[in-house]
C-alpha positions, 0 to 999 in steps of 0.5 A: 703803476709806477712804470706808467707814471715815470718818463723812461728812456730805454728799451722798455715796453709796458702794456696797459689794457684799456677797453675804449678809446676814451679810456686809452686817452685817459691813460695816456693823459694820466701822467705828469709827462707828455713828450710823445704818443702814438695810436694805431688804428684803421679809424681816421676819426679815432686818430683825429680824436686822439690827436686832439685829446692826448696831451703830448708834444707829438702824436704819431698815427700808425707809427712808433714814437721813434723820436724827433723828426728834424723838420718838425717841432719836437718837445713835450708838454706838462713835466717833460721837455724844456718848454719849447720846440727844439727842431724845425722852424720853431727852433730857428725862432727859439735860438735866434734874436731878430734885429731890424737894420737900415743901411743908407748907401747914398753917402749923404747925411739924411735930414730927419723927417721933422727937418724937411720943412 
């Protein structure tokens, strides 16, 4: 169905009926998008299998896909997002440029190591 193939942001609920965890993972991955996913289960093994197999930038277990958590990396895979994680420590790295700096406070001109002989 079209609703299962588009990235919709809004008050929309679609329900797809599946008969197994394997089929649910296939349905979740059968999209060109992969921003956020969720699984509700009392079986921790199923939860970890879904975490491993679902192609999404974030997977919630027993919680709704409410959006970004400021302390966690947030972004999608496949055709969603912009290719990097926009929150958490990853965002600091993404939006920063590393620069090495050396400051000599001695007030004296230092000789190069090759001039020390």
